[in-house]
C-alpha positions in Angstrom: -0.2 0.0 0.0 1.8 3.4 -1.2 1.5 5.9 1.5 0.3 9.7 -0.3 2.1 13.0 0.4 0.9 16.3 -1.0 3.0 19.2 -2.0 1.9 22.5 -1.4 3.6 25.8 -2.5 3.2 28.3 -0.3 4.6 31.8 -0.5 6.5 31.0 2.4 8.0 28.2 1.4 6.9 24.6 0.2 5.5 22.3 2.1 4.8 18.4 2.2 1.7 17.1 4.1 1.4 13.1 4.9 -2.5 12.0 4.3 -3.5 8.9 6.5 -5.7 6.0 5.6 -4.9 6.9 1.9 -7.1 3.9 0.7 -9.9 4.4 2.9 -9.9 8.2 2.2 -10.0 8.0 -1.6 -13.0 5.4 -1.7 -15.0 8.0 0.7 -14.5 11.4 -1.4 -17.7 13.1 -0.4 -16.9 12.9 3.1 -13.7 14.4 2.7 -15.0 17.4 0.6 -17.4 17.9 3.6 -14.7 17.7 6.4 -12.5 20.2 4.3 -13.9 23.0 6.2 -13.3 22.0 9.6 -10.3 21.8 11.2 -10.8 19.2 13.5 -12.0 16.8 11.0 -9.1 17.7 8.7 -6.1 17.7 11.1 -7.0 14.3 11.8 -6.3 13.1 8.1 -3.9 15.4 7.2 -0.2 16.3 8.9 2.5 18.3 8.1 5.5 16.1 7.3 8.3 18.5 6.1 8.5 22.4 5.5 11.3 24.5 3.4 11.1 28.2 3.8 12.3 30.8 1.4 15.2 32.6 2.4 14.7 36.0 0.9 12.1 37.2 -1.0 14.0 37.3 -4.4 14.1 33.5 -3.9 10.5 32.9 -3.7 9.6 35.1 -6.8 12.5 33.1 -8.5 10.9 29.7 -7.4 7.2 30.5 -8.0 8.3 31.8 -11.9 9.8 28.3 -12.4 6.7 26.7 -10.9 4.5 28.7 -12.8 6.1 27.6 -16.1 6.1 24.1 -15.0 10.0 23.9 -13.9 11.5 22.4 -10.9 13.5 24.8 -8.9 16.7 23.9 -7.5 15.2 24.5 -3.7 12.2 22.3 -4.4 14.5 19.4 -6.0 16.7 19.5 -3.0 14.0 19.8 -0.6 12.0 16.7 -2.2 15.0 14.8 -2.7 15.9 14.8 1.0 12.5 14.4 2.2 12.1 11.2 0.1 15.5 10.0 0.9 14.8 9.6 4.5 11.8 7.0 3.6 14.1 4.4 3.1 12.6 3.4 -0.6 9.1 3.0 0.6 6.0 2.9 -1.7 5.2 6.8 -1.6 3.0 8.8 -4.2 3.1 12.5 -4.2 -0.1 14.6 -4.9 0.3 17.8 -6.5 -1.6 21.0 -8.5 0.3 20.8 -12.0 0.5 17.9 -14.0 3.3 19.5 -15.9 5.0 19.9 -12.4 4.4 16.4 -11.5 5.9 15.1 -14.8 9.0 17.3 -14.3 9.5 15.8 -10.5 8.8 12.0 -11.7 11.3 12.7 -14.1 13.9 14.1 -11.7 13.7 11.8 -8.6 11.5 9.2 -9.8 8.5 9.9 -7.6 5.1 8.8 -9.0 2.9 11.9 -8.9 -0.9 12.3 -9.3 -3.2 15.2 -9.3 -6.6 13.3 -9.9 -8.8 11.7 -7.3 -8.6 13.1 -3.4 -5.9 15.3 -4.1 -7.3 18.7 -5.4 -9.7 18.3 -1.9 -6.9 17.9 0.2 -4.7 21.0 -1.3 -7.9 22.4 -0.8 -8.3 22.1 2.6 -4.4 22.3 2.8 -5.2 25.9 1.4 -8.0 27.0 3.6 -5.8 25.6 7.1 -2.6 26.2 6.2 -1.6 28.9 8.8 -2.8 26.2 11.4 -1.3 23.4 10.3 2.4 24.8 10.4 3.4 25.7 14.0 4.6 29.6 14.7 2.7 30.7 11.5 -0.2 32.8 11.8 -3.0 34.1 9.2 -1.6 37.8 9.3 2.0 36.3 8.5 0.3 34.0 5.9 -1.3 37.5 4.1 2.0 39.5 4.6 4.0 36.9 2.8 1.2 36.4 0.1 0.7 40.0 -0.7 4.2 40.7 -1.3 4.9 37.6 -3.4 1.9 38.5 -5.3 2.9 42.1 -6.0 6.1 40.9 -6.9 5.3 38.0 -9.2 2.7 40.2 -11.0 5.5 43.3 -11.3 7.4 41.0 -12.9 4.7 39.5 -15.0 3.7 42.6 -16.5 7.0 44.7 -16.5 7.7 46.1 -20.3 9.9 48.5 -22.2 8.5 51.9 -21.4 9.4 53.0 -24.9 8.0 50.0 -26.6 4.5 50.5 -25.8 2.1 50.0 -28.1 -1.0 50.6 -26.1 0.0 54.5 -26.7 -0.3 53.6 -30.4 -3.9 52.0 -30.0 -4.9 55.2 -28.5 -3.1 57.5 -30.3 -4.7 55.9 -33.7 -8.2 56.4 -31.8 -7.9 59.7 -31.1 -6.5 60.7 -34.6 -9.8 59.1 -35.8 -12.3 60.8 -33.5 -10.0 64.1 -34.4 -10.4 63.6 -38.1 -14.3 63.3 -37.5 -15.0 66.0 -35.3 -12.7 68.7 -37.3 -14.7 68.1 -40.2 -18.1 68.4 -38.4 -16.7 71.4 -36.7 -15.5 73.1 -40.3 -18.5 72.2 -42.1 -20.5 74.1 -38.9 -18.2 77.2 -39.5 -18.3 77.4 -42.9 -22.5 77.2 -43.1 -22.3 79.5 -40.0 -19.8 82.4 -41.6 -21.3 81.9 -44.7 -24.3 84.1 -43.7 -22.1 86.8 -43.3 -19.5 86.1 -45.9 -20.5 83.6 -48.5 -18.0 83.9 -51.3 -15.2 82.9 -48.8 -16.1 79.1 -49.2 -15.4 79.2 -53.0 -12.2 81.4 -52.6 -10.9 79.0 -49.6 -11.8 75.7 -49.8 -9.7 74.0 -47.2 -11.3 73.7 -43.8 -8.1 74.7 -41.8 -7.4 77.9 -44.2 -11.1 78.8 -43.9 -11.4 78.7 -39.9 -8.3 80.7 -39.8 -9.6 83.3 -42.3 -13.0 83.7 -40.7 -10.9 84.1 -37.1 -8.7 86.7 -38.9 -11.4 88.6 -41.0 -14.3 88.7 -38.6 -16.6 91.7 -40.0 -16.3 91.8 -43.9 -16.7 95.8 -43.8 -13.2 96.0 -42.0 -11.2 94.0 -44.5 -9.4 96.4 -46.2 -6.2 96.7 -48.8 -3.8 97.5 -45.3 -4.7 93.9 -44.2 -3.6 92.0 -47.4 0.4 91.1 -46.3 -1.6 89.3 -43.2 -4.3 87.5 -45.3 -1.7 86.4 -47.5 0.5 84.6 -44.9 -3.1 83.0 -44.0 -4.1 81.6 -47.4 -0.1 81.5 -48.6 -1.1 82.7 -52.1 -1.2 86.7 -53.1 -4.0 86.3 -55.7 -6.0 84.3 -53.2 -5.8 87.1 -50.6 -6.8 89.8 -53.3 -9.6 87.8 -54.3 -10.6 87.6 -50.9 -10.6 91.8 -50.7 -12.4 92.4 -53.9 -15.2 89.7 -53.0 -15.7 91.5 -49.4 -16.4 95.0 -50.9 -19.3 93.4 -53.2 -20.4 90.4 -51.1 -24.2 89.5 -50.8 -23.8 88.3 -47.3 -26.0 89.2 -44.7 -24.9 91.9 -41.8 -24.3 90.4 -38.5 -24.3 91.5 -35.1 -21.0 91.9 -32.6 -22.3 89.2 -30.5 -22.9 87.0 -33.2 -19.0 87.3 -34.9 -17.7 86.9 -31.3 -19.0 84.0 -31.4 -18.2 82.6 -34.5 -14.5 83.9 -33.6 -14.3 81.7 -30.6 -15.7 78.6 -32.4 -13.2 78.8 -35.4 -10.3 79.7 -32.9 -11.6 76.3 -31.2 -11.7 74.6 -34.8 -7.9 76.0 -35.8 -6.6 74.8 -32.3 -7.8 71.2 -32.7 -6.6 71.2 -36.1 -3.3 72.1 -34.8 -3.2 69.4 -32.4 -4.6 66.8 -34.6 -0.8 67.7 -36.7 1.2 67.3 -33.2 -0.6 64.2 -32.3 0.0 62.9 -36.2 4.0 63.4 -35.7 3.7 61.8 -32.1 2.1 58.9 -33.6 4.8 58.8 -36.3 7.1 58.9 -33.6 6.1 56.3 -31.3 5.8 54.1 -34.5 9.6 54.3 -35.3 9.9 53.1 -31.9 7.0 50.5 -31.3 6.9 48.9 -35.0 9.8 50.6 -37.3 9.6 47.9 -40.1 5.5 47.9 -40.4 5.5 52.1 -40.3 8.5 51.6 -43.4 6.6 48.9 -45.1 2.7 50.7 -44.9 3.1 53.8 -43.1 2.1 55.2 -39.7 -1.5 55.1 -39.9 -2.3 51.9 -41.5 0.0 50.0 -39.5 -1.6 51.7 -36.1 -5.1 50.6 -37.2 -3.6 47.1 -37.7 -2.3 47.2 -34.2 -5.6 48.4 -32.7 -7.9 46.0 -34.3 -5.6 43.2 -33.4 -5.3 44.2 -30.0 -1.4 44.6 -29.7 1.6 43.9 -31.6 2.0 40.6 -30.3 -1.4 39.7 -31.2 -0.9 41.1 -34.6 2.4 39.4 -34.7 0.7 35.9 -34.2 -2.0 36.4 -36.9 -1.2 34.3 -40.5 -1.1 36.5 -43.2 -4.4 35.5 -44.3 -6.1 37.1 -41.3 -3.8 40.2 -41.4 -5.2 40.2 -45.4 -8.9 40.6 -43.8 -8.5 42.3 -40.7 -11.1 44.8 -40.4 -13.4 43.1 -43.1 -14.6 40.5 -40.7 -18.8 41.5 -41.4 -18.0 41.2 -45.1 -16.3 38.0 -44.5 -19.0 36.2 -42.5 -21.8 38.1 -44.8 -19.8 36.1 -47.6 -20.0 33.2 -45.8 -23.3 32.7 -44.9 -24.6 33.8 -48.3 -22.0 31.8 -50.1 -20.9 34.8 -52.4 -17.2 36.0 -52.8 -15.3 36.6 -49.7 -13.2 40.2 -49.5 -9.9 40.4 -50.9 -8.8 42.8 -48.2 -9.5 44.8 -45.2 -7.7 47.8 -43.4 -4.5 47.4 -46.0 -7.2 48.5 -48.7 -5.7 52.1 -47.2 -2.2 51.4 -48.3 -1.1 53.2 -51.5 0.3 50.0 -53.2 -3.5 48.5 -53.9 -4.4 51.6 -55.1 -1.8 51.7 -57.8 -2.7 48.0 -58.7 -4.7 47.2 -61.4 -8.0 46.0 -61.2 -6.9 42.3 -62.1 -4.1 42.7 -59.6 -5.2 44.0 -56.6 -6.4 40.7 -55.0 -2.9 39.4 -55.6 -1.0 42.6 -54.1 -3.2 42.4 -51.2 -2.1 38.9 -50.6 1.1 39.5 -51.3 1.3 42.7 -49.3 -0.1 41.1 -46.0 2.5 38.6 -46.2 5.1 41.2 -45.9 3.3 42.8 -43.5 2.8 39.6 -41.0 6.6 39.2 -41.6 7.1 42.8 -40.6 5.4 42.6 -37.5 6.7 39.4 -36.1 10.1 41.2 -36.8 9.1 44.4 -34.9 7.6 42.3 -32.0 10.4 39.7 -31.3 13.7 42.0 -32.3 15.6 43.1 -29.7 17.0 46.1 -31.1 14.7 48.0 -33.5 15.7 48.8 -36.8 13.6 49.5 -40.0 16.1 48.2 -42.7 13.6 44.9 -42.9 10.6 46.8 -43.9 12.6 49.1 -46.2 13.6 45.6 -48.0 10.2 44.5 -47.6 8.6 47.5 -49.4 10.8 47.3 -52.1 9.9 43.6 -52.6 5.8 45.0 -52.8 7.4 47.6 -55.4 9.2 44.7 -57.8 5.9 42.9 -57.4 4.3 45.8 -58.7 6.3 46.0 -61.6 6.5 42.8 -62.3 2.6 42.5 -63.0 2.7 45.7 -65.2 5.9 45.1 -67.3 7.0 41.2 -66.3 10.2 41.6 -64.8 11.3 39.4 -62.6 11.9 40.0 -58.7 14.5 38.7 -56.7 14.0 35.8 -54.3 12.5 36.6 -50.6 15.9 34.5 -49.5 18.4 36.6 -51.0 16.4 40.0 -50.1 16.5 38.9 -46.6 20.0 38.1 -46.4 20.6 41.6 -47.7 18.8 42.8 -45.0 20.5 40.4 -42.4 23.8 41.9 -43.4 22.5 45.4 -43.4 20.9 45.1 -40.2 24.3 43.7 -38.9 26.2 46.7 -40.2 23.8 49.6 -38.6 24.1 47.5 -35.0 28.2 47.5 -35.6 28.0 51.0 -36.2 25.6 51.6 -33.2 28.0 49.8 -31.1 25.2 46.9 -30.2 26.3 43.7 -31.3 23.6 41.0 -32.8 23.1 38.0 -31.2 24.6 36.1 -34.3 27.6 37.9 -34.2 28.2 36.9 -30.5 27.9 33.6 -31.3 30.3 33.4 -34.1 33.0 35.6 -31.9 32.4 33.4 -29.1 33.0 30.5 -31.5 36.3 32.1 -32.8 37.3 32.4 -29.0 36.9 28.9 -28.8 38.8 28.0 -31.6 41.7 30.3 -30.7 41.6 28.9 -27.2 41.6 24.8 -28.7 44.4 26.0 -31.1 46.6 27.3 -28.0 46.2 24.0 -26.4 47.1 21.6 -29.0 50.3 24.1 -29.6 50.9 24.1 -26.2 50.5 19.8 -25.9 52.4 19.3 -29.1 55.5 21.6 -27.8 55.6 19.4 -24.4 55.3 16.2 -26.3 58.4 16.6 -28.3 59.1 16.7 -31.8 57.4 13.3 -33.2 54.0 14.3 -31.3 54.1 17.7 -33.2 54.7 16.1 -36.5 51.9 13.9 -36.2 49.8 16.6 -35.0 51.0 18.5 -38.7 50.2 15.7 -40.3 46.9 14.7 -39.1 46.0 18.6 -39.7 47.1 18.9 -43.0 46.6 16.1 -44.5 48.8 14.1 -47.6 50.6 16.1 -50.0 47.8 15.9 -52.6 45.3 17.6 -49.9 43.0 14.7 -48.9 43.0 13.8 -45.3 45.5 11.2 -44.2 43.6 7.6 -44.1 43.4 5.7 -40.8 45.6 2.6 -40.8 45.0 1.4 -37.4 41.4 0.6 -37.8 42.4 -1.5 -41.0 45.6 -3.4 -38.9 43.1 -4.5 -36.3 40.6 -5.7 -38.6 43.4 -7.7 -40.4 44.2 -9.1 -37.1 40.9 -10.3 -36.3 40.3 -12.0 -39.4 43.6 -14.0 -39.2 43.0 -14.9 -35.5 
């Protein structure tokens, strides 16, 4: 009959509890469920057999991180090894909550682990009465240990690079889209409102931003004279338009308007101008943020389309996990499911339709170029997500590939192969990293290999000089081969085979 022990990982340390009458307990599972909340009954079944407290908070965090990933930490391994060594090879079963951790423990120390049957209920009771089962331990101290470890564990899990946060991109593009709608609505309102007084200005100044600035500057059209020509020219950026505005003001068909109405129009025009200026600043901020977070995606399809893809996916990591076929129709989910429901043609593109490449492609090639562009977007997002040192070299190479594919559809010029383009991009990225003083992982591996080879050569030279001239000559023969450049054949093995045949 095997003895059941239960492993429980607490914020204070590792503990092992022995369960009495294992066979009987496993038969009456409902009784165990009812006795879990009663400490007197539960204490008669479960006793503390061993406890290994964590020495420091850092050690506790390292152990919990390892356990959460299904890895057996060294502290737990030593504790279990010493504990089961004292039992003198008795048949034991270790109850555990995580099956992955149980498999790792079985592989490490050879103890059979179980996570089914009565084990979950026993662990639930241990968790409920842990402060009472361990001597010298109180509920307050257990709560303090759990709170401290919970904060440090959560902080370690959610830590990220402040400069590479894609959440800021998601919020920025959402605000930018909202500002575009609001500025357009407000511009239409200021056009209608001011056109009661000066209707000719709409035809002369069609731009919304310039119209709001001009309305704020002109105010009452009767006060517009030739002296204000230079200031008006600075606003509309054209001397002919400025002169046309002054001429139209003299013979305008608009109605007269009161001073109070003009003040309200001026305040509203000022607000529209400030919103437009803030929209430009926000666009610059988005450009800089995309350059830090997703430089390759930015180089490939631009700031706004790349930011919309990240926003729609939820994060850059989610976008990197998507296949190219999903990226292609991202943003066209309604059309896709409608097409599947009605059994009609599925959409060829979603958000990437706003890219300039699809607009430049011919009608027959729009679907093909959208599929190719989605493939390159998927590659760029994965590079941006998992590359330690951000660089835009790969994005520029991918963009050139899309350009070459467009030329291929138009003229038939065969583009370069993807493997050649990526090799050149990797070399360019390595040169850029070397110029910036940061080494890539591949270059570091090559340097380490060279160092090891150099150390090995030094050892062989030292051994050769110590063994004498004969050993050095043999090493030289083995390294250089025959005169013809072929490696020297091993004669010893042949002699051994001959001796075996003769015997």
